[in-house]
N, C-alpha and C positions, 0 to 999 in steps of 0.2 A: 504494500500500500504506500503510495507516494504522499508527498505533502500536498496540502490544499491551502488555498489562499482565499480570504474573504475581503470584500470591499467594505470600508467603513467611511462614511461621509460625515464630516463634522461641520455643523453650522452654528453660528452664534445667533441666539434669538432673544427677544425682549419680552418678558412677561408683562401682564397687565399692570403689575405694581411697579414697573420700571426696572426690575431686576434682570440682569443679563445672565443667561445660562448657555451652555453648549449642549447641543443635541447630537448624539452619535447614532447614525442610522446604518445598519447593515442591510443593504438593499437585496442581496442575494437571498438572505433568510427572511427578510421582511420584518425585522425586529429593530427596536431602538431603545436607547437609554439616554440619560442626561447627567450633567454635573455642573458645578459652579465654575470649574476650570476645564480646559481641554484634557489635562491629565486625569481629572476625576471622571469626565465623561468616557474616556478611553478605558479606564479601569472598570467602570460600571458596565460598558458594553461587552468587555471580555467576560465578565461574570455572567451576563445575560446569554452570550453565545455558548458558554460552557453548559449552562443550565438547559438551554434549548436543545443542544446536541445530545445531552444526556437523555432527554425525553424522545429525541428523534435520531438515534444512532445510525439509522439507515442512510441518512443524508450525507454522512461523511464519505461513504463509498461513492455516492452520486457526485460529490464535489472533488473527489480525488483528482489531482493534477490540474485543477481549475486555477487559472490566473486571470483575475478580472481586468477588463479594459476600462479606461475612463477618458474623458475629455473635459476641459475647462473652457467655457465659452464666455467671451467678454461681451457685455451689453453697453450700448451708449445711452445717453440721457433720454432718448426717445424709446427706450426698451427694445431696441433693435439689436439682434445678434450681429456683432461686427467682426469678431476674430476668434479663431480657436487658438488659445494661448498656451495650452498644455495638453498633451496626450500621453496616455500610459500604454501599457503592453498591448500588442495585437493579439 
């Protein structure tokens, strides 16, 4: 069994009370967590991933050898996609 890789997207969000949090979203598994810092959000999502895969061990085999791809797209002030500024693995 080879290694598997999961994507985790981190976004800073503003709560209704003005507090900033970081939301970590694992899009492949469809799960998310949060924290007051990026490190806390990453620690929390790791725990959620571990718990999720404990409940669904069959998914590890499905993910074996998976390397996620990603892109970062820049938007201008008119909310128009202007540029691909970063791309990950093919």
